[in-house]
py3Dmol code that shows the C-alpha trace and the ligand (Angstrom):
import py3Dmol

protein = """\
ATOM      1  CA  MET A   1     -12.638 -13.771 -10.842  1.00  0.00           C
ATOM      2  CA  ALA A   2     -10.808 -12.362 -13.943  1.00  0.00           C
ATOM      3  CA  TYR A   3      -8.003  -9.898 -13.397  1.00  0.00           C
ATOM      4  CA  GLU A   4      -5.621  -8.880 -16.051  1.00  0.00           C
ATOM      5  CA  TYR A   5      -2.451  -7.354 -14.650  1.00  0.00           C
ATOM      6  CA  ASP A   6      -0.935  -4.449 -16.516  1.00  0.00           C
ATOM      7  CA  ARG A   7       2.745  -4.869 -16.533  1.00  0.00           C
ATOM      8  CA  GLN A   8       3.231  -1.260 -17.608  1.00  0.00           C
ATOM      9  CA  ASN A   9       1.638   0.312 -14.523  1.00  0.00           C
ATOM     10  CA  VAL A  10       3.860   2.730 -12.476  1.00  0.00           C
ATOM     11  CA  PHE A  11       4.337   0.406  -9.641  1.00  0.00           C
ATOM     12  CA  ALA A  12       5.443  -2.422 -11.938  1.00  0.00           C
ATOM     13  CA  LYS A  13       7.987   0.007 -13.288  1.00  0.00           C
ATOM     14  CA  ILE A  14       9.251   1.129  -9.720  1.00  0.00           C
ATOM     15  CA  LEU A  15       9.636  -2.672  -8.972  1.00  0.00           C
ATOM     16  CA  ARG A  16      11.651  -3.147 -12.145  1.00  0.00           C
ATOM     17  CA  GLY A  17      13.809  -0.081 -11.319  1.00  0.00           C
ATOM     18  CA  GLU A  18      12.568   1.747 -14.344  1.00  0.00           C
ATOM     19  CA  ILE A  19      11.496   4.796 -12.416  1.00  0.00           C
ATOM     20  CA  PRO A  20      12.785   6.146  -9.251  1.00  0.00           C
ATOM     21  CA  CYS A  21      11.204   6.115  -5.784  1.00  0.00           C
ATOM     22  CA  THR A  22      12.045   6.851  -2.184  1.00  0.00           C
ATOM     23  CA  LYS A  23      12.516   3.146  -0.779  1.00  0.00           C
ATOM     24  CA  ARG A  24      11.746   2.651   2.761  1.00  0.00           C
ATOM     25  CA  MET A  25      11.875  -1.140   3.193  1.00  0.00           C
ATOM     26  CA  GLU A  26      12.126  -4.365   1.138  1.00  0.00           C
ATOM     27  CA  THR A  27      11.515  -8.020   1.924  1.00  0.00           C
ATOM     28  CA  GLU A  28      11.424 -11.173  -0.336  1.00  0.00           C
ATOM     29  CA  HIS A  29       7.875 -10.598  -1.396  1.00  0.00           C
ATOM     30  CA  SER A  30       7.017  -6.893  -0.578  1.00  0.00           C
ATOM     31  CA  PHE A  31       8.336  -3.416  -1.132  1.00  0.00           C
ATOM     32  CA  VAL A  32       7.725  -0.156   0.781  1.00  0.00           C
ATOM     33  CA  PHE A  33       8.232   3.502  -0.566  1.00  0.00           C
ATOM     34  CA  GLU A  34       6.982   7.028  -0.044  1.00  0.00           C
ATOM     35  CA  ASP A  35       4.046   8.286  -1.812  1.00  0.00           C
ATOM     36  CA  ILE A  36       4.748  10.942  -4.407  1.00  0.00           C
ATOM     37  CA  ALA A  37       1.921  13.215  -3.277  1.00  0.00           C
ATOM     38  CA  PRO A  38       1.720  12.552   0.423  1.00  0.00           C
ATOM     39  CA  LYS A  39      -1.555  13.443   2.154  1.00  0.00           C
ATOM     40  CA  ALA A  40       0.103  13.581   5.723  1.00  0.00           C
ATOM     41  CA  PRO A  41       3.560  13.774   7.207  1.00  0.00           C
ATOM     42  CA  VAL A  42       3.714  10.006   6.861  1.00  0.00           C
ATOM     43  CA  HIS A  43       2.456   8.511   3.730  1.00  0.00           C
ATOM     44  CA  LEU A  44       3.864   5.171   2.682  1.00  0.00           C
ATOM     45  CA  LEU A  45       2.923   2.614   0.081  1.00  0.00           C
ATOM     46  CA  VAL A  46       3.216  -1.046   0.651  1.00  0.00           C
ATOM     47  CA  ILE A  47       3.167  -3.271  -2.315  1.00  0.00           C
ATOM     48  CA  PRO A  48       3.463  -6.976  -2.977  1.00  0.00           C
ATOM     49  CA  LYS A  49       6.280  -7.739  -5.590  1.00  0.00           C
ATOM     50  CA  GLY A  50       3.904 -10.156  -7.276  1.00  0.00           C
ATOM     51  CA  PRO A  51       1.435  -9.066 -10.072  1.00  0.00           C
ATOM     52  CA  TYR A  52      -1.730  -8.553  -8.170  1.00  0.00           C
ATOM     53  CA  VAL A  53      -4.323  -5.865  -9.243  1.00  0.00           C
ATOM     54  CA  CYS A  54      -6.065  -5.322  -5.846  1.00  0.00           C
ATOM     55  CA  PHE A  55      -6.653  -6.991  -2.346  1.00  0.00           C
ATOM     56  CA  ASP A  56      -9.223  -9.471  -3.312  1.00  0.00           C
ATOM     57  CA  HIS A  57      -7.045 -10.619  -6.268  1.00  0.00           C
ATOM     58  CA  PHE A  58      -4.085 -10.914  -3.851  1.00  0.00           C
ATOM     59  CA  ALA A  59      -6.121 -12.792  -1.365  1.00  0.00           C
ATOM     60  CA  GLU A  60      -7.404 -15.402  -3.798  1.00  0.00           C
ATOM     61  CA  ALA A  61      -4.265 -15.796  -6.054  1.00  0.00           C
ATOM     62  CA  ALA A  62      -1.070 -15.086  -3.771  1.00  0.00           C
ATOM     63  CA  SER A  63       0.702 -17.798  -1.986  1.00  0.00           C
ATOM     64  CA  ASP A  64       0.448 -17.887   2.001  1.00  0.00           C
ATOM     65  CA  GLU A  65       4.092 -16.893   2.066  1.00  0.00           C
ATOM     66  CA  GLU A  66       3.521 -13.831   0.126  1.00  0.00           C
ATOM     67  CA  ILE A  67       0.288 -13.046   2.247  1.00  0.00           C
ATOM     68  CA  SER A  68       2.186 -13.220   5.579  1.00  0.00           C
ATOM     69  CA  ASP A  69       5.040 -11.331   4.178  1.00  0.00           C
ATOM     70  CA  PHE A  70       2.903  -8.527   2.978  1.00  0.00           C
ATOM     71  CA  VAL A  71       0.859  -8.431   6.112  1.00  0.00           C
ATOM     72  CA  ARG A  72       3.835  -8.278   8.433  1.00  0.00           C
ATOM     73  CA  THR A  73       5.739  -5.750   6.132  1.00  0.00           C
ATOM     74  CA  VAL A  74       2.590  -3.392   6.455  1.00  0.00           C
ATOM     75  CA  GLY A  75       2.823  -3.640  10.358  1.00  0.00           C
ATOM     76  CA  ARG A  76       6.609  -3.189  10.331  1.00  0.00           C
ATOM     77  CA  ALA A  77       6.439  -0.215   8.046  1.00  0.00           C
ATOM     78  CA  ALA A  78       3.924   1.582  10.422  1.00  0.00           C
ATOM     79  CA  VAL A  79       6.243   0.817  13.372  1.00  0.00           C
ATOM     80  CA  GLU A  80       9.440   1.974  11.489  1.00  0.00           C
ATOM     81  CA  ALA A  81       7.576   5.083  10.345  1.00  0.00           C
ATOM     82  CA  GLY A  82       7.015   5.879  13.944  1.00  0.00           C
ATOM     83  CA  VAL A  83       3.186   6.035  13.843  1.00  0.00           C
ATOM     84  CA  ALA A  84       2.308   2.687  15.455  1.00  0.00           C
ATOM     85  CA  PRO A  85       0.235   3.520  18.655  1.00  0.00           C
ATOM     86  CA  GLY A  86       1.710   0.524  20.490  1.00  0.00           C
ATOM     87  CA  GLY A  87       5.052   2.175  20.316  1.00  0.00           C
ATOM     88  CA  VAL A  88       6.067   5.847  20.083  1.00  0.00           C
ATOM     89  CA  GLY A  89       3.481   6.752  17.600  1.00  0.00           C
ATOM     90  CA  ASN A  90       0.067   8.283  17.541  1.00  0.00           C
ATOM     91  CA  GLY A  91      -1.701   6.160  15.139  1.00  0.00           C
ATOM     92  CA  TYR A  92      -2.229   5.855  11.427  1.00  0.00           C
ATOM     93  CA  ARG A  93      -4.693   4.677   8.849  1.00  0.00           C
ATOM     94  CA  MET A  94      -4.464   1.870   6.399  1.00  0.00           C
ATOM     95  CA  ILE A  95      -6.292   2.336   3.057  1.00  0.00           C
ATOM     96  CA  SER A  96      -6.374  -0.037   0.002  1.00  0.00           C
ATOM     97  CA  ASN A  97      -8.395   1.492  -2.751  1.00  0.00           C
ATOM     98  CA  ALA A  98      -9.880  -1.015  -5.311  1.00  0.00           C
ATOM     99  CA  GLY A  99     -11.454  -0.461  -8.662  1.00  0.00           C
ATOM    100  CA  PRO A 100     -13.519   2.392  -9.992  1.00  0.00           C
ATOM    101  CA  ASP A 101     -15.702   3.018  -6.933  1.00  0.00           C
ATOM    102  CA  GLY A 102     -12.654   2.633  -4.638  1.00  0.00           C
ATOM    103  CA  VAL A 103     -11.024   5.260  -6.915  1.00  0.00           C
ATOM    104  CA  GLN A 104      -7.933   3.192  -7.485  1.00  0.00           C
ATOM    105  CA  GLU A 105      -5.465   4.879  -9.612  1.00  0.00           C
ATOM    106  CA  VAL A 106      -2.656   2.408  -9.928  1.00  0.00           C
ATOM    107  CA  PRO A 107      -3.734  -1.195 -10.723  1.00  0.00           C
ATOM    108  CA  HIS A 108      -1.222  -2.807  -8.653  1.00  0.00           C
ATOM    109  CA  LEU A 109      -2.183  -3.747  -5.049  1.00  0.00           C
ATOM    110  CA  HIS A 110      -0.964  -1.120  -2.561  1.00  0.00           C
ATOM    111  CA  VAL A 111      -1.773  -0.527   0.993  1.00  0.00           C
ATOM    112  CA  HIS A 112      -1.446   3.357   2.036  1.00  0.00           C
ATOM    113  CA  ILE A 113      -0.060   3.872   5.612  1.00  0.00           C
ATOM    114  CA  ILE A 114      -1.067   7.587   6.490  1.00  0.00           C
ATOM    115  CA  GLY A 115      -0.305   9.229   9.809  1.00  0.00           C
ATOM    116  CA  GLY A 116       1.711  11.878  11.551  1.00  0.00           C
ATOM    117  CA  ARG A 117      -1.304  14.164  12.052  1.00  0.00           C
ATOM    118  CA  ARG A 118      -4.859  13.693  13.176  1.00  0.00           C
ATOM    119  CA  LEU A 119      -6.793  12.500  10.167  1.00  0.00           C
ATOM    120  CA  GLY A 120     -10.270  13.596   9.172  1.00  0.00           C
ATOM    121  CA  ALA A 121     -13.280  11.543   8.321  1.00  0.00           C
ATOM    122  CA  MET A 122     -12.879   8.120   6.945  1.00  0.00           C
ATOM    123  CA  THR A 123     -14.522   9.027   3.538  1.00  0.00           C
ATOM    124  CA  ALA A 124     -15.606  12.174   1.903  1.00  0.00           C
ATOM    125  CA  PRO A 125     -19.256  12.994   2.412  1.00  0.00           C
ATOM    126  CA  GLY A 126     -21.513  11.839  -0.335  1.00  0.00           C
ATOM    127  CA  LYS A 127     -24.883  10.168  -1.156  1.00  0.00           C
ATOM    128  CA  ASN A 128     -25.316   6.586  -0.147  1.00  0.00           C
TER     129      ASN A 128
END
"""
ligand_1 = """\
23
LIG
P -4.630 4.884 -5.489
O -5.795 5.992 -5.708
O -5.017 4.177 -4.162
O -4.396 3.979 -6.481
O -3.450 5.585 -5.151
C -2.282 5.692 -5.817
C -1.064 6.428 -5.133
O 0.143 6.252 -5.874
C -1.387 7.979 -5.040
O -1.480 8.336 -3.791
C -0.271 8.507 -5.916
O 0.334 9.881 -5.177
C 0.802 7.327 -5.861
N 1.793 7.547 -6.757
C 1.562 7.511 -8.143
N 2.595 7.667 -8.877
C 3.729 7.404 -7.885
C 5.067 7.350 -8.081
N 5.755 7.411 -9.206
N 5.854 7.236 -6.823
C 5.185 7.095 -5.681
N 3.923 7.261 -5.507
C 3.115 7.439 -6.659
"""
view = py3Dmol.view(width=600, height=400)
view.addModel(protein, "pdb")
view.setStyle({"model": 0}, {"cartoon": {"style": "trace"}})
view.addModel(ligand_1, "xyz")
view.setStyle({"model": 1}, {"stick": {}})
view.zoomTo()
view.show()
């Protein structure tokens, strides 16, 4: 698998502090901030600090420590955003777009956490 990471992508700039964001959480290996164009009352982005393009790249190349930190941070972000159904929340959706067919705009792995309202169909209608 060959991935080339673009160090000038917008999330790399956020991680370097070159452009602002609304930060929600930070751990040793992960970072959480608000999506600039929210699709629902809660719309967070969870990213690893390391240079990974998308989920399969991360799964193959990241350390176990980075992976466990990232997975736990996704869960904690949902809990702290108040959408985790095991707590006070009413549920959420996690999405991680990859590549052209996944309509990934920013080539740095990110998981969207979207909630705070009843979400619609999982994907837009289209041809199979
Ligand atoms: P994706 O299509 O999964 O790559 O989604 C990229 C997401 O990044 C979109 O939901 C954008 O609204 C969001 N986004 C782009 N630029 C910024 C930024 N500067 N700060 C926060 N979110 C951003």
